Every structure is written in C-alpha cells, then in structure tokens.
C-alpha positions in Angstrom: 20.1 26.8 10.4 20.5 23.5 12.3 19.1 21.4 9.5 19.9 18.1 11.3 17.6 19.1 14.1 14.9 20.5 11.9 14.8 17.4 9.7 14.2 15.3 12.8 10.9 17.0 13.2 10.0 16.1 9.5 11.1 12.6 10.1 8.9 12.3 13.1 5.9 13.6 11.1 6.7 11.1 8.2 7.1 8.2 10.6 3.8 9.0 12.5 1.8 9.4 9.3 3.2 6.2 7.8 2.2 4.3 11.0 -1.3 5.8 11.0 -2.0 4.8 7.4 -0.6 1.4 7.9 -2.9 1.0 10.9 -5.8 2.1 8.8 -5.0 -0.7 6.3 -4.7 -3.2 9.1 -8.1 -2.2 10.5 -9.7 -2.8 7.1 -8.1 -6.2 6.9 -9.1 -7.2 10.4 -12.7 -6.2 9.7 -12.5 -8.6 6.6 -12.8 -5.7 4.2 -10.6 -5.0 1.2 -8.1 -2.4 2.2 -7.8 0.6 -0.2 -4.2 0.9 1.0 -1.8 -1.6 -0.5 1.5 -0.1 0.7 2.7 3.0 2.5 6.1 4.6 2.0 7.7 7.5 3.8 10.8 9.6 3.1 12.4 12.9 4.2 14.6 14.9 1.8 18.3 15.0 2.6 20.0 18.3 3.6 21.7 18.6 0.1 18.4 17.9 -1.6 16.6 20.6 0.4 19.3 23.2 -0.3 19.5 22.3 -4.0 15.8 22.7 -4.4 15.8 25.9 -2.5 18.4 27.3 -4.9 16.5 26.0 -7.9 13.2 27.5 -6.8 14.7 30.7 -5.5 13.4 30.0 -1.9 15.3 31.8 0.8 16.6 30.0 3.8 14.0 31.6 6.1 11.1 30.5 3.8 12.1 26.9 3.3 9.9 25.4 6.0 6.8 27.3 4.7 7.4 27.3 1.0 8.9 23.9 0.4 6.0 21.5 0.7 7.7 18.1 0.1 10.5 18.0 2.6 8.5 15.2 4.3 6.6 12.9 1.9 4.2 10.0 2.2 3.3 7.8 -0.7 0.2 5.6 -0.5 0.0 2.9 -3.1 -3.4 1.5 -4.0 -4.4 -1.4 -6.2 -7.4 0.1 -7.9 -8.2 3.5 -9.2 -11.4 3.6 -7.1 -9.3 3.1 -4.0 -7.5 6.5 -4.5 -10.8 8.4 -3.9 -11.5 6.3 -0.9 -8.1 7.1 0.6 -8.5 10.8 -0.2 -11.9 10.9 1.6 -10.4 9.1 4.6 -7.7 11.7 4.9 -10.2 14.6 4.4 -12.4 13.2 7.2 -9.5 13.1 9.7 -9.2 15.7 12.5 -5.4 15.2 13.1 -4.3 16.9 10.0 -5.3 20.0 7.9 -5.7 19.8 4.2 -3.8 22.8 2.7 -4.2 22.0 -1.0 -5.1 19.0 -3.2 -4.2 18.3 -6.7 -6.0 15.7 -8.8 -3.6 14.4 -11.5 -5.7 11.3 -11.9 -8.5 13.0 -13.6 -6.1 15.4 -15.4 -2.7 14.0 -15.9 0.4 16.2 -16.1 1.9 17.0 -19.6 4.7 14.5 -18.8 2.1 11.7 -18.5 2.2 11.5 -14.7 -1.0 10.6 -12.8 -1.6 10.5 -9.1 -3.5 12.4 -6.4 -1.5 14.8 -4.2 -2.5 16.3 -0.9 -0.6 18.9 1.0 -1.3 18.6 4.7 -0.3 20.5 7.8 0.4 18.0 10.5 1.2 18.7 14.2 4.0 16.8 15.9 4.9 17.0 19.6 8.7 17.0 20.1 11.0 17.6 23.0 11.0 21.2 21.8 7.2 21.5 22.0 4.5 21.4 19.4 5.5 21.9 15.8 3.4 22.1 12.6 4.9 20.4 9.6 3.9 20.5 5.9 3.9 17.1 4.4 3.0 16.0 0.9 0.9 12.8 0.5 1.0 11.2 -2.9 -1.6 8.6 -3.7 -1.1 6.3 -6.7 -2.0 2.9 -8.1 0.7 0.3 -8.6 0.7 1.1 -12.3 0.9 4.8 -11.8 3.8 4.3 -9.3 5.7 2.1 -11.6 5.5 4.7 -14.4 6.5 7.5 -12.0 9.5 5.7 -10.7 10.6 5.0 -14.3 10.1 8.6 -15.4 12.0 9.8 -12.3 15.0 7.6 -13.1 15.1 8.8 -16.7 14.8 12.4 -15.6 17.7 11.9 -13.3 19.7 10.2 -16.0 19.2 13.0 -18.5 19.5 15.7 -15.8 15.9 16.8 -16.3 16.1 17.1 -20.1 14.5 13.9 -21.4 14.9 13.5 -25.2 11.7 14.2 -27.1 11.3 10.7 -28.5 11.7 9.1 -25.1 9.2 11.7 -23.8 6.6 10.6 -26.4 7.2 7.0 -25.4 6.7 7.9 -21.8 3.4 9.6 -22.5 2.2 6.5 -24.5 3.3 4.3 -21.7 1.4 6.4 -19.2 -1.8 6.0 -21.4 -1.3 2.3 -21.5 -0.8 2.1 -17.7 -4.0 4.1 -17.1 -5.9 1.8 -19.5 -4.6 -1.1 -17.4 -5.8 0.6 -14.3 -9.2 1.3 -15.9 -9.7 -2.3 -17.1 -8.6 -3.7 -13.7 -11.0 -1.4 -11.9 -13.9 -2.7 -14.1 -13.2 -6.3 -12.9 -12.3 -5.3 -9.4 -15.1 -7.4 -7.7 -14.1 -10.5 -9.7 -10.5 -10.1 -8.7 -11.3 -9.6 -5.0 -13.7 -12.6 -5.0 -11.1 -14.8 -6.6 -8.5 -13.7 -4.0 -11.0 -14.3 -1.2 -11.6 -17.8 -2.4 -7.9 -18.5 -2.6 -7.4 -17.2 0.9 -10.2 -19.3 2.2 -8.7 -22.3 0.5 -5.3 -21.6 2.2 -6.9 -21.2 5.6 -8.8 -24.5 5.3 -5.6 -26.3 4.2 -3.7 -24.9 7.1 -6.5 -25.9 9.5 -6.5 -29.4 8.2 -2.8 -29.9 8.4 -2.7 -28.5 12.0 -5.6 -30.8 13.0 -3.9 -33.9 11.6 -0.7 -33.0 13.3 -2.6 -32.7 16.6 -4.3 -36.0 16.0 -0.9 -37.7 15.3 -0.1 -37.3 19.1 -3.3 -39.2 20.0 -4.4 -41.8 17.4 -2.6 -44.8 15.9 0.1 -44.0 13.3 -1.8 -46.1 10.7 -4.9 -43.9 11.1 -2.8 -40.7 10.8 -1.3 -42.1 7.6 -4.8 -42.8 6.3 -5.9 -39.2 7.0 -2.8 -37.9 5.2 -3.4 -40.2 2.2 -7.0 -39.0 2.0 -5.9 -35.4 2.3 -3.5 -35.9 -0.7 -6.3 -37.4 -2.7 -8.6 -34.5 -1.9 -6.0 -32.0 -2.9 -5.4 -33.9 -6.1 -9.0 -33.4 -7.2 -8.6 -29.6 -7.0 -12.2 -29.4 -6.0 -13.0 -26.9 -3.4 -16.2 -28.7 -2.4 -14.2 -31.9 -1.7 -11.8 -29.9 0.4 -14.6 -28.4 2.5 -16.1 -31.8 3.0 -12.8 -33.3 4.2 -12.3 -30.2 6.4 -15.7 -30.9 8.1 -14.8 -34.6 8.5 -11.5 -33.7 10.2 -13.3 -31.2 12.5 -15.7 -34.0 13.6 -12.8 -36.3 14.4 -10.9 -33.5 16.3 -13.9 -32.7 18.4 -14.3 -36.4 19.2 -10.9 -36.4 20.7 -11.5 -33.0 22.3 -8.5 -31.3 20.7 -10.4 -28.6 18.9 
C-alpha cells in the first residue's frame, strides 16, 4: 500500500475538522457567548504506529482503513463537564459528518480511570483523487480529564503497557480526584464566567482609556495630558471598578469634544 498517499487523506480530514471546530469556538466568542470549546488538537498516526497497531489487533492490511478507527484523531478540550454534552450535541446536529458510534466514558469511566466522550465519525474529504470517506475519532475531554489521560499515556508508554498495580491504584484515585474537581468547578461555572467577564470588561476599559489619552496627547497641551495620566494612575490605585467606569466616561466626553472618538 502507498501509505504516504493514504495518510495524506487522513491528514486532510483532521485539518479540516480542526479548522471547523476552531471556527465554531470563534463564532461563540464573537457572539459574546462562552465557547464550550477551549482548545482543539488534531493528529494522524504515523506509518509505523498504524502497522504496529494492525499487528497487535490482528487487522489485515486490506482492513486497516475500515477497521482502524483512530488513524485520524481530533481532541476537543472543554473547560466544564457540561460543555462536553454541548459539543456532542453540536456534532450530532451537523450534516457534514456521520456518527458511526459514540462511547460515553464520562458517565461510566474505564477501569483504568479514564474519562472522556468518544465519537467515531465518517467524514467525506474531496481530494485530487476524488471523494473519499474517512473514519475519524473525536475525543472530548475537560482540562482535568485530559491532564490525567496524558499522564496515564506517558506511564503506559514507560512501562510498555504493564503499569504496576500500586501505580494503577494511584492513577484511579487521581482520576476520581480530577473528576471531583470537574464536578465542583461545574457547580460554580456561572460565578467563574461572570468573574472572567468582569475582568475582560475591565481590561477593555483600561485599553480604551490608554488609547484615548494617547490620541489626546497629539492635540492638547502636555500639561493636560500629564494631568489625565496622573488621574488615571490614581483611579487604578483605588481598584474600584465604578471609579474606573466614571473616569472612562469622562475621557469619552473629552475625546468627543475634540472629535477624535
């Protein structure tokens, strides 16, 4: 088989899916909504990895593309447990990919301690050789789930798949602790998002004030610019958001008077 050529099709599928999910996240952000997608990763197995798994799973060369589901993989990282279900529903509502199988390891973790939601999708790509349908595995995890999974994978690689029993028990306890963190974080999700929104609003106001003062420095006397900067420093020193908003409104009035904003 010409595996270099075949894997190009899988890479195209992975790249396209990654771009689509990143665009979904961007659309949520632009619409001033919290995006359920925090980060998207894509990877395609190497030729040695594909062949090694085929030998390990007793998959013939002719069956690799139909029986090996994870040659192309997408990993979607979410911040909150609730976001996983949101992402799953988004994918299931799409018309550009077909769900072949879904596995919910969030509700029921694996014996190893692993949690995550897996979807196997059939995705069409259009190459120079024509239309091809590619199987791709989509893993959806929280940040905590992903951190645990990466750690477990590293240990499994270190011990060649035979993790010592004591380390295995610790991994399972760590998985429980990670899920408890996810659960607790999910409970206070609204408070976290509201705090982040306030911080972002503060950053936007500070940026607008500094830009306005910089614009005014090209028009008004230096002594007045210095006065505005000094007042700005005093306002920031109070650490009071209300004072910052009041100064922001004052700066906007001055800027409008000079017709610069």
